[in-house]
N, CA, C and O of each residue as an XYZ file, in Angstrom:
788
protein
N     191.597   -120.614    223.993
C     192.503   -119.637    223.433
C     192.238   -118.272    224.056
O     191.170   -117.690    223.868
N     193.204   -117.777    224.789
C     193.105   -116.431    225.324
C     191.888   -116.208    226.203
O     191.110   -115.291    225.938
N     191.696   -117.009    227.234
C     190.518   -116.900    228.107
C     190.887   -116.307    229.458
O     192.034   -116.369    229.900
N     189.870   -115.727    230.104
C     190.038   -115.200    231.449
C     188.828   -115.595    232.304
O     187.715   -115.759    231.805
N     189.086   -115.743    233.609
C     188.024   -116.036    234.576
C     187.259   -117.309    234.215
O     186.057   -117.277    233.950
N     187.977   -118.418    234.212
C     187.433   -119.713    233.808
C     187.340   -120.642    235.011
O     188.272   -120.719    235.813
N     186.219   -121.346    235.140
C     186.051   -122.381    236.148
C     185.642   -123.680    235.459
O     184.734   -123.692    234.628
N     186.323   -124.777    235.812
C     185.969   -126.110    235.315
C     185.919   -127.018    236.528
O     186.939   -127.232    237.183
N     184.749   -127.555    236.837
C     184.640   -128.427    238.010
C     183.562   -129.477    237.823
O     182.628   -129.303    237.040
N     183.709   -130.575    238.563
C     182.755   -131.673    238.557
C     182.518   -132.232    237.153
O     181.384   -132.532    236.778
N     183.605   -132.368    236.379
C     183.518   -132.907    235.016
C     184.169   -134.283    234.943
O     185.067   -134.605    235.721
N     183.700   -135.087    233.995
C     184.225   -136.416    233.749
C     184.475   -136.511    232.246
O     183.548   -136.782    231.482
N     185.740   -136.287    231.804
C     186.084   -136.311    230.392
C     186.851   -137.587    230.078
O     187.938   -137.811    230.611
N     186.283   -138.429    229.206
C     186.943   -139.660    228.807
C     186.959   -139.739    227.280
O     186.167   -139.080    226.606
N     187.861   -140.545    226.750
C     187.917   -140.752    225.305
C     188.492   -139.585    224.521
O     188.337   -139.536    223.301
N     189.153   -138.642    225.188
C     189.761   -137.499    224.485
C     190.985   -137.995    223.708
O     191.840   -138.670    224.281
N     191.083   -137.674    222.427
C     192.248   -138.084    221.651
C     193.348   -137.038    221.695
O     194.501   -137.355    221.398
N     193.030   -135.804    222.054
C     194.027   -134.752    222.194
C     194.075   -134.347    223.667
O     193.586   -135.083    224.525
N     194.657   -133.186    223.970
C     194.747   -132.725    225.355
C     193.342   -132.647    225.959
O     192.413   -132.133    225.335
N     193.203   -133.165    227.181
C     191.892   -133.108    227.822
C     191.548   -131.679    228.191
O     190.471   -131.193    227.848
N     192.443   -131.007    228.879
C     192.220   -129.605    229.217
C     193.469   -128.838    228.799
O     194.528   -128.993    229.408
N     193.350   -128.017    227.765
C     194.508   -127.309    227.224
C     194.363   -125.804    227.347
O     193.386   -125.229    226.866
N     195.336   -125.162    227.992
C     195.412   -123.710    228.054
C     196.321   -123.276    226.909
O     197.499   -123.632    226.876
N     195.775   -122.512    225.977
C     196.523   -122.139    224.785
C     196.267   -120.678    224.441
O     195.263   -120.095    224.850
N     197.187   -120.101    223.686
C     197.040   -118.716    223.237
C     197.830   -118.542    221.946
O     199.060   -118.594    221.953
N     197.118   -118.333    220.833
C     197.814   -118.202    219.553
C     197.838   -116.745    219.082
O     197.478   -115.834    219.828
N     198.257   -116.544    217.863
C     198.405   -115.202    217.274
C     197.441   -115.025    216.095
O     197.688   -114.205    215.211
N     196.343   -115.794    216.080
C     195.412   -115.804    214.954
C     194.738   -114.452    214.717
O     194.374   -114.142    213.583
N     194.567   -113.646    215.759
C     193.921   -112.335    215.612
C     194.935   -111.212    215.362
O     194.580   -110.033    215.377
N     196.201   -111.589    215.132
C     197.225   -110.593    214.851
C     197.756   -109.880    216.073
O     198.399   -108.836    215.962
N     197.487   -110.445    217.244
C     197.980   -109.883    218.509
C     197.989   -110.977    219.560
O     197.352   -112.017    219.396
N     198.723   -110.734    220.649
C     198.710   -111.688    221.753
C     197.535   -111.376    222.667
O     197.167   -110.218    222.860
N     196.961   -112.418    223.219
C     195.863   -112.273    224.174
C     196.250   -113.052    225.430
O     196.513   -114.253    225.369
N     196.283   -112.362    226.558
C     196.661   -113.002    227.808
C     195.512   -113.838    228.370
O     194.339   -113.568    228.108
N     195.875   -114.853    229.145
C     194.917   -115.727    229.822
C     195.175   -115.641    231.323
O     196.326   -115.626    231.758
N     194.109   -115.585    232.112
C     194.300   -115.448    233.559
C     193.088   -115.972    234.323
O     191.978   -116.056    233.798
N     193.344   -116.321    235.580
C     192.305   -116.688    236.542
C     191.537   -117.948    236.125
O     190.332   -117.912    235.875
N     192.279   -119.065    236.060
C     191.689   -120.372    235.792
C     191.586   -121.125    237.115
O     192.538   -121.156    237.893
N     190.429   -121.729    237.364
C     190.212   -122.536    238.562
C     189.603   -123.864    238.112
O     188.491   -123.900    237.587
N     190.340   -124.950    238.323
C     189.931   -126.273    237.847
C     189.988   -127.233    239.031
O     191.055   -127.430    239.611
N     188.834   -127.844    239.404
C     188.833   -128.708    240.568
C     187.762   -129.799    240.436
O     186.792   -129.676    239.687
N     187.992   -130.877    241.207
C     187.048   -132.000    241.289
C     186.682   -132.545    239.904
O     185.507   -132.592    239.539
N     187.705   -132.959    239.133
C     187.486   -133.489    237.790
C     188.161   -134.836    237.617
O     189.092   -135.182    238.344
N     187.670   -135.595    236.632
C     188.260   -136.857    236.220
C     188.569   -136.743    234.727
O     187.683   -136.431    233.932
N     189.855   -137.002    234.334
C     190.268   -136.848    232.948
C     190.951   -138.108    232.434
O     191.678   -138.774    233.171
N     190.711   -138.430    231.164
C     191.468   -139.425    230.413
C     191.843   -138.779    229.085
O     191.019   -138.119    228.453
N     193.094   -138.973    228.665
C     193.565   -138.287    227.464
C     194.421   -139.183    226.600
O     195.234   -139.955    227.109
N     194.242   -139.083    225.291
C     195.145   -139.723    224.354
C     196.409   -138.919    224.159
O     197.305   -139.335    223.425
N     196.492   -137.768    224.812
C     197.668   -136.889    224.713
C     198.061   -136.443    226.128
O     198.604   -137.243    226.889
N     197.799   -135.185    226.491
C     198.141   -134.649    227.813
C     196.878   -134.442    228.647
O     195.832   -134.063    228.119
N     196.982   -134.692    229.943
C     195.843   -134.474    230.832
C     195.579   -133.000    231.057
O     194.524   -132.487    230.684
N     196.542   -132.314    231.671
C     196.473   -130.871    231.925
C     197.638   -130.240    231.175
O     198.794   -130.533    231.482
N     197.356   -129.375    230.192
C     198.408   -128.923    229.281
C     198.370   -127.425    229.013
O     197.311   -126.851    228.759
N     199.556   -126.797    229.075
C     199.765   -125.450    228.538
C     200.435   -125.630    227.176
O     201.430   -126.347    227.072
N     199.906   -124.990    226.130
C     200.503   -125.037    224.799
C     199.976   -126.213    224.003
O     199.105   -126.949    224.466
N     200.496   -126.382    222.833
C     201.755   -125.840    222.376
C     201.677   -124.361    222.019
O     202.693   -123.673    222.118
N     200.511   -123.832    221.605
C     200.392   -122.413    221.267
C     200.460   -121.576    222.535
O     199.584   -121.665    223.395
N     201.514   -120.755    222.646
C     201.708   -119.936    223.853
C     202.210   -118.549    223.464
O     203.301   -118.145    223.868
N     201.417   -117.823    222.681
C     201.792   -116.467    222.271
C     201.498   -115.453    223.385
O     202.329   -114.591    223.672
N     200.329   -115.555    224.007
C     199.959   -114.667    225.108
C     200.400   -115.228    226.442
O     200.689   -116.420    226.550
N     200.455   -114.379    227.464
C     200.895   -114.782    228.799
C     199.769   -115.503    229.554
O     198.589   -115.362    229.231
N     200.172   -116.280    230.570
C     199.235   -117.003    231.424
C     199.550   -116.660    232.878
O     200.706   -116.727    233.295
N     198.525   -116.291    233.651
C     198.711   -115.919    235.059
C     197.593   -116.513    235.909
O     196.449   -116.616    235.466
N     197.937   -116.902    237.130
C     196.974   -117.360    238.128
C     196.118   -118.517    237.608
O     194.920   -118.370    237.364
N     196.774   -119.675    237.448
C     196.094   -120.875    236.971
C     196.186   -121.922    238.078
O     197.282   -122.231    238.546
N     195.050   -122.469    238.500
C     194.986   -123.310    239.696
C     194.237   -124.602    239.430
O     193.132   -124.592    238.889
N     194.855   -125.728    239.818
C     194.261   -127.055    239.665
C     194.295   -127.762    241.011
O     195.325   -127.737    241.685
N     193.192   -128.395    241.424
C     193.217   -129.193    242.636
C     192.121   -130.261    242.578
O     191.106   -130.119    241.896
N     192.379   -131.339    243.329
C     191.470   -132.490    243.387
C     191.144   -133.002    241.979
O     189.980   -133.092    241.588
N     192.195   -133.333    241.233
C     192.046   -133.834    239.869
C     192.549   -135.274    239.822
O     193.588   -135.595    240.399
N     191.808   -136.136    239.134
C     192.258   -137.505    238.883
C     192.457   -137.665    237.387
O     191.522   -137.485    236.607
N     193.688   -138.006    236.984
C     194.017   -138.270    235.588
C     194.302   -139.762    235.486
O     195.300   -140.244    236.022
N     193.425   -140.499    234.795
C     193.554   -141.954    234.750
C     194.223   -142.445    233.473
O     194.519   -143.634    233.355
N     194.464   -141.564    232.528
C     195.157   -141.927    231.301
C     195.696   -140.649    230.667
O     194.965   -139.672    230.507
N     196.975   -140.663    230.308
C     197.594   -139.545    229.595
C     198.728   -140.127    228.762
O     199.802   -140.418    229.289
N     198.497   -140.297    227.481
C     199.462   -140.988    226.631
C     200.727   -140.163    226.370
O     201.694   -140.680    225.811
N     200.730   -138.902    226.764
C     201.961   -138.100    226.784
C     202.253   -137.762    228.246
O     202.913   -138.538    228.938
N     201.770   -136.617    228.719
C     202.053   -136.197    230.097
C     200.764   -136.031    230.894
O     199.728   -135.636    230.360
N     200.854   -136.341    232.181
C     199.738   -136.037    233.073
C     199.602   -134.532    233.225
O     198.526   -133.965    233.035
N     200.721   -133.894    233.573
C     200.807   -132.432    233.682
C     201.861   -131.980    232.690
O     203.004   -132.433    232.756
N     201.498   -131.092    231.770
C     202.449   -130.596    230.786
C     202.408   -129.082    230.692
O     201.338   -128.481    230.597
N     203.584   -128.475    230.720
C     203.679   -127.029    230.493
C     204.722   -126.816    229.407
O     205.908   -127.069    229.622
N     204.284   -126.351    228.240
C     205.222   -126.020    227.176
C     205.100   -124.540    226.869
O     203.997   -124.003    226.760
N     206.226   -123.897    226.733
C     206.297   -122.465    226.429
C     207.091   -122.328    225.132
O     208.319   -122.405    225.143
N     206.396   -122.127    224.024
C     207.036   -122.162    222.712
C     207.084   -120.825    221.985
O     207.968   -120.603    221.158
N     206.143   -119.933    222.284
C     205.972   -118.733    221.473
C     206.222   -117.433    222.228
O     205.706   -116.383    221.843
N     207.013   -117.495    223.305
C     207.414   -116.278    224.009
C     206.558   -115.880    225.183
O     206.754   -114.796    225.733
N     205.615   -116.709    225.594
C     204.737   -116.368    226.714
C     205.485   -116.369    228.044
O     206.531   -117.001    228.189
N     204.925   -115.650    229.002
C     205.311   -115.778    230.405
C     204.205   -116.584    231.063
O     203.054   -116.150    231.116
N     204.562   -117.759    231.564
C     203.614   -118.603    232.290
C     203.985   -118.468    233.761
O     205.038   -118.945    234.184
N     203.127   -117.821    234.540
C     203.477   -117.379    235.885
C     202.318   -117.615    236.852
O     201.176   -117.250    236.573
N     202.630   -118.229    237.987
C     201.613   -118.422    239.018
C     200.687   -119.579    238.712
O     199.477   -119.398    238.573
N     201.262   -120.781    238.605
C     200.489   -121.982    238.323
C     200.584   -122.898    239.541
O     201.678   -123.168    240.035
N     199.448   -123.369    240.018
C     199.398   -124.183    241.225
C     198.679   -125.499    240.957
O     197.559   -125.520    240.446
N     199.351   -126.607    241.315
C     198.764   -127.945    241.230
C     198.801   -128.535    242.634
O     199.844   -128.510    243.287
N     197.679   -129.064    243.103
C     197.688   -129.762    244.381
C     196.630   -130.854    244.385
O     195.587   -130.745    243.740
N     196.932   -131.914    245.136
C     196.017   -133.045    245.278
C     195.632   -133.607    243.905
O     194.458   -133.670    243.542
N     196.659   -134.010    243.160
C     196.475   -134.567    241.819
C     196.901   -136.033    241.858
O     197.942   -136.356    242.430
N     196.111   -136.920    241.260
C     196.449   -138.325    241.115
C     196.592   -138.620    239.631
O     195.687   -138.348    238.842
N     197.749   -139.184    239.255
C     198.022   -139.491    237.850
C     198.330   -140.980    237.742
O     199.197   -141.489    238.452
N     197.620   -141.682    236.851
C     197.952   -143.074    236.560
C     197.861   -143.269    235.052
O     197.091   -142.594    234.369
N     198.658   -144.200    234.548
C     198.627   -144.492    233.126
C     199.159   -143.369    232.257
O     198.671   -143.169    231.145
N     200.151   -142.632    232.743
C     200.760   -141.547    231.952
C     202.121   -141.996    231.432
O     202.830   -142.746    232.102
N     202.484   -141.534    230.235
C     203.810   -141.828    229.691
C     204.875   -141.011    230.412
O     206.011   -141.466    230.552
N     204.527   -139.819    230.868
C     205.415   -138.944    231.627
C     204.541   -138.194    232.627
O     203.627   -137.483    232.210
N     204.784   -138.323    233.915
C     203.902   -137.680    234.892
C     203.859   -136.157    234.755
O     202.784   -135.558    234.725
N     205.043   -135.537    234.672
C     205.132   -134.072    234.619
C     206.201   -133.697    233.597
O     207.334   -134.173    233.666
N     205.832   -132.843    232.653
C     206.743   -132.469    231.578
C     206.691   -130.963    231.382
O     205.612   -130.393    231.221
N     207.855   -130.315    231.394
C     207.947   -128.880    231.133
C     208.988   -128.638    230.054
O     210.069   -129.226    230.071
N     208.645   -127.758    229.107
C     209.499   -127.506    227.954
C     209.453   -126.030    227.585
O     208.381   -125.426    227.537
N     210.625   -125.451    227.324
C     210.720   -124.090    226.789
C     211.485   -124.173    225.469
O     212.592   -124.708    225.413
N     210.869   -123.626    224.389
C     211.534   -123.610    223.087
C     211.550   -122.197    222.521
O     210.948   -121.278    223.076
N     212.249   -122.049    221.409
C     212.305   -120.754    220.729
C     211.566   -120.792    219.394
O     212.002   -120.169    218.426
N     210.462   -121.513    219.338
C     209.656   -121.576    218.109
C     209.163   -120.179    217.724
O     209.257   -119.794    216.559
N     208.632   -119.408    218.700
C     208.241   -117.999    218.543
C     207.325   -117.757    217.348
O     207.589   -116.891    216.514
N     206.263   -118.524    217.277
C     205.318   -118.425    216.166
C     204.312   -117.289    216.423
O     203.171   -117.524    216.820
N     204.769   -116.068    216.185
C     203.911   -114.875    216.240
C     204.357   -113.949    215.116
O     205.358   -114.212    214.449
N     203.617   -112.870    214.907
C     203.999   -111.898    213.892
C     204.982   -110.863    214.412
O     205.380   -109.960    213.676
N     205.377   -110.985    215.672
C     206.275   -110.022    216.315
C     207.724   -110.468    216.118
O     208.155   -111.462    216.702
N     208.471   -109.734    215.297
C     209.864   -110.114    215.012
C     210.810   -109.841    216.176
O     211.941   -110.326    216.171
N     210.370   -109.075    217.174
C     211.214   -108.789    218.339
C     210.918   -109.735    219.511
O     211.487   -109.582    220.592
N     210.044   -110.694    219.301
C     209.634   -111.622    220.370
C     210.833   -112.403    220.901
O     211.684   -112.842    220.127
N     210.899   -112.572    222.212
C     211.981   -113.304    222.859
C     211.443   -114.620    223.440
O     210.233   -114.804    223.574
N     212.358   -115.518    223.776
C     211.996   -116.795    224.381
C     211.236   -116.546    225.687
O     211.590   -115.653    226.458
N     210.204   -117.330    225.924
C     209.356   -117.143    227.092
C     209.927   -117.726    228.370
O     211.078   -118.158    228.421
N     209.091   -117.726    229.408
C     209.503   -118.136    230.748
C     208.386   -118.916    231.426
O     207.206   -118.604    231.265
N     208.771   -119.930    232.180
C     207.860   -120.634    233.084
C     208.367   -120.349    234.492
O     209.509   -120.671    234.818
N     207.522   -119.744    235.328
C     207.986   -119.418    236.680
C     206.832   -119.498    237.684
O     205.654   -119.447    237.331
N     207.228   -119.623    238.939
C     206.281   -119.692    240.054
C     205.240   -120.793    239.857
O     204.036   -120.572    239.980
N     205.747   -121.982    239.547
C     204.904   -123.167    239.448
C     205.031   -123.925    240.760
O     206.139   -124.258    241.181
N     203.911   -124.198    241.405
C     203.911   -124.927    242.669
C     203.133   -126.217    242.475
O     201.988   -126.218    242.024
N     203.789   -127.314    242.830
C     203.184   -128.635    242.688
C     203.257   -129.316    244.048
O     204.342   -129.466    244.608
N     202.102   -129.733    244.586
C     202.114   -130.404    245.879
C     201.088   -131.524    245.912
O     200.028   -131.452    245.291
N     201.444   -132.561    246.661
C     200.587   -133.720    246.880
C     200.121   -134.345    245.560
O     198.923   -134.469    245.306
N     201.081   -134.730    244.739
C     200.803   -135.425    243.479
C     201.226   -136.879    243.639
O     202.357   -137.159    244.035
N     200.326   -137.798    243.332
C     200.622   -139.229    243.390
C     200.587   -139.791    241.984
O     199.613   -139.603    241.255
N     201.666   -140.492    241.600
C     201.796   -141.052    240.258
C     201.926   -142.562    240.361
O     202.764   -143.064    241.110
N     201.097   -143.296    239.610
C     201.200   -144.753    239.544
C     201.120   -145.195    238.091
O     200.599   -144.476    237.238
N     201.641   -146.382    237.820
C     201.503   -147.024    236.513
C     201.957   -146.147    235.354
O     201.160   -145.816    234.476
N     203.220   -145.771    235.346
C     203.782   -145.027    234.216
C     203.907   -146.006    233.050
O     204.531   -147.059    233.185
N     203.310   -145.661    231.903
C     203.249   -146.575    230.758
C     203.732   -145.878    229.489
O     203.786   -144.650    229.430
N     204.080   -146.660    228.483
C     204.477   -146.087    227.198
C     203.255   -145.497    226.507
O     202.176   -146.089    226.513
N     203.442   -144.308    225.905
C     202.377   -143.708    225.121
C     202.233   -144.431    223.792
O     203.219   -144.923    223.242
N     201.019   -144.501    223.275
C     200.758   -145.254    222.045
C     201.610   -144.776    220.876
O     202.064   -145.596    220.077
N     201.834   -143.490    220.755
C     202.590   -142.945    219.622
C     203.683   -141.984    220.076
O     204.209   -141.218    219.268
N     204.025   -142.017    221.345
C     204.904   -140.988    221.895
C     206.158   -141.518    222.562
O     206.790   -140.785    223.323
N     206.542   -142.753    222.312
C     207.791   -143.262    222.844
C     207.673   -143.960    224.175
O     206.570   -144.198    224.666
N     208.829   -144.293    224.769
C     208.845   -145.071    226.011
C     208.414   -144.222    227.206
O     208.438   -142.993    227.138
N     208.020   -144.877    228.299
C     207.631   -144.131    229.489
C     208.827   -143.436    230.136
O     209.952   -143.934    230.080
N     208.573   -142.286    230.745
C     209.587   -141.533    231.484
C     209.052   -141.396    232.904
O     208.173   -140.568    233.142
N     209.559   -142.185    233.860
C     208.924   -142.292    235.169
C     209.247   -141.165    236.148
O     209.026   -141.324    237.349
N     209.759   -140.041    235.675
C     210.039   -138.936    236.583
C     209.766   -137.617    235.874
O     209.748   -137.572    234.644
N     209.555   -136.556    236.621
C     209.329   -135.251    236.001
C     210.481   -134.866    235.076
O     211.641   -135.173    235.354
N     210.153   -134.192    233.976
C     211.153   -133.835    232.971
C     211.113   -132.352    232.664
O     210.047   -131.747    232.551
N     212.301   -131.783    232.533
C     212.471   -130.416    232.042
C     213.272   -130.499    230.767
O     214.267   -131.221    230.703
N     212.852   -129.769    229.747
C     213.569   -129.833    228.480
C     213.577   -128.459    227.825
O     212.782   -127.584    228.169
N     214.485   -128.289    226.882
C     214.522   -127.059    226.101
C     215.659   -126.150    226.486
O     216.746   -126.618    226.824
N     215.428   -124.880    226.441
C     216.423   -123.833    226.572
C     216.954   -123.721    228.003
O     216.312   -123.093    228.844
N     218.105   -124.313    228.291
C     218.642   -124.334    229.656
C     218.962   -122.939    230.174
O     218.861   -122.692    231.375
N     219.341   -122.031    229.296
C     219.631   -120.655    229.708
C     218.402   -120.037    230.373
O     218.527   -119.279    231.335
N     217.229   -120.360    229.865
C     215.993   -119.812    230.407
C     215.619   -120.486    231.717
O     215.106   -119.826    232.622
N     215.867   -121.803    231.839
C     215.493   -122.507    233.060
C     216.169   -121.923    234.286
O     215.588   -121.935    235.372
N     217.372   -121.418    234.138
C     218.082   -120.858    235.296
C     217.340   -119.685    235.898
O     217.453   -119.434    237.098
N     216.576   -118.953    235.084
C     215.846   -117.797    235.596
C     214.373   -118.104    235.840
O     213.634   -117.230    236.294
N     213.933   -119.322    235.551
C     212.511   -119.644    235.619
C     212.111   -120.453    236.836
O     210.921   -120.713    237.018
N     213.032   -120.856    237.664
C     212.708   -121.744    238.783
C     211.890   -121.032    239.851
O     212.065   -119.839    240.101
N     211.002   -121.784    240.470
C     210.190   -121.211    241.537
C     210.859   -121.406    242.888
O     211.884   -122.082    242.987
N     210.281   -120.814    243.928
C     210.891   -120.813    245.253
C     210.399   -121.977    246.096
O     209.703   -121.762    247.089
N     210.735   -123.176    245.736
C     210.257   -124.320    246.496
C     211.375   -125.319    246.709
O     212.520   -125.066    246.337
N     211.046   -126.459    247.308
C     212.090   -127.415    247.642
C     212.646   -128.112    246.407
O     212.120   -127.920    245.310
N     213.702   -128.922    246.558
C     214.463   -129.410    245.423
C     214.399   -130.908    245.149
O     214.965   -131.350    244.149
N     213.755   -131.697    245.965
C     213.821   -133.132    245.714
C     212.445   -133.750    245.509
O     211.430   -133.230    245.973
N     212.440   -134.852    244.814
C     211.239   -135.647    244.607
C     211.504   -137.005    245.213
O     212.659   -137.408    245.347
N     210.466   -137.712    245.578
C     210.658   -139.019    246.178
C     209.807   -140.052    245.462
O     208.635   -139.817    245.169
N     210.408   -141.190    245.189
C     209.664   -142.340    244.679
C     209.294   -143.195    245.879
O     210.160   -143.575    246.666
N     208.031   -143.493    246.019
C     207.586   -144.261    247.192
C     208.176   -145.661    247.204
O     208.490   -146.191    248.270
N     208.328   -146.259    246.042
C     208.813   -147.644    245.991
C     210.212   -147.786    246.570
O     210.476   -148.728    247.317
N     211.105   -146.874    246.241
C     212.499   -147.004    246.674
C     212.873   -146.005    247.756
O     213.907   -146.170    248.403
N     212.071   -144.979    247.971
C     212.370   -143.924    248.931
C     213.741   -143.295    248.674
O     214.463   -142.967    249.616
N     214.095   -143.129    247.408
C     215.352   -142.482    247.045
C     215.046   -141.151    246.361
O     214.182   -141.098    245.486
N     215.735   -140.082    246.742
C     215.492   -138.807    246.075
C     215.913   -138.873    244.603
O     216.915   -139.500    244.257
N     215.132   -138.218    243.752
C     215.479   -138.107    242.338
C     216.027   -136.707    242.099
O     215.452   -135.731    242.583
N     217.111   -136.593    241.372
C     217.704   -135.297    241.063
C     216.935   -134.660    239.915
O     216.659   -135.319    238.912
N     216.597   -133.425    240.047
C     215.903   -132.708    238.990
C     216.165   -131.217    239.120
O     216.499   -130.734    240.202
N     216.016   -130.497    238.035
C     216.177   -129.047    238.064
C     214.899   -128.353    238.475
O     214.913   -127.166    238.803
N     213.799   -129.076    238.462
C     212.525   -128.478    238.808
C     212.372   -128.434    240.319
O     212.959   -129.252    241.027
N     211.606   -127.506    240.808
C     211.409   -127.387    242.245
C     209.941   -127.579    242.584
O     209.056   -127.062    241.902
N     209.702   -128.323    243.637
C     208.345   -128.649    244.012
C     208.139   -128.316    245.477
O     209.079   -128.368    246.271
N     206.888   -127.967    245.843
C     206.618   -127.564    247.215
C     206.637   -128.728    248.182
O     207.065   -128.577    249.326
N     206.181   -129.883    247.739
C     206.150   -131.059    248.598
C     206.527   -132.275    247.782
O     206.780   -132.175    246.582
N     206.564   -133.402    248.423
C     206.929   -134.634    247.734
C     205.926   -134.998    246.655
O     204.724   -134.768    246.787
N     206.445   -135.562    245.608
C     205.609   -136.236    244.623
C     205.854   -137.708    244.839
O     206.999   -138.161    244.836
N     204.794   -138.452    245.024
C     204.922   -139.873    245.315
C     204.778   -140.648    244.020
O     203.780   -140.513    243.312
N     205.763   -141.448    243.718
C     205.724   -142.284    242.521
C     205.733   -143.723    242.965
O     206.664   -144.158    243.642
N     204.713   -144.471    242.594
C     204.613   -145.871    242.988
C     204.663   -146.749    241.757
O     203.955   -146.506    240.780
N     205.486   -147.750    241.806
C     205.497   -148.769    240.759
C     204.626   -149.909    241.244
O     204.928   -150.558    242.247
N     203.545   -150.146    240.525
C     202.573   -151.154    240.968
C     202.670   -152.375    240.077
O     201.938   -153.345    240.276
């Protein structure tokens, strides 16, 4: 909650029933607290929920968050999840060299207008400048309590906000099995490889 200058590396987290690594920021202290400068690399994660997750509590802003060389072997919701519910600006997030297997949804992004803060003038937040490269997804499975598998990246929530939140990257994703582009509103720097095994 509301952290800055964080490094997580060379960890092996298994048996997590909630998010394995969650970036969150609530309003418990009566104010927003920004989070910045996260560096996460060379880790192995298994999760009963999300592998790498922003939210659900997102009152304060998030800047400069970086993930690389991560293996997610189980994520009963999403391998990579970014939810913006409480008006935060989530800006400058980088994922590279990520392997996801056994996830119900490889990549999930959501913007809502929950706005759970004490600030009555709070506006809907934004997700922007997210770069995702060299992500390999295999074995998309149904989550134990979260519905059927969704074998492609998902964007959900306030469409008005998504139009202003897109990053400056390419527009298509590729499934290795069929080599057919998947249409999506999200933009990625390089191909995401999805293999049905």
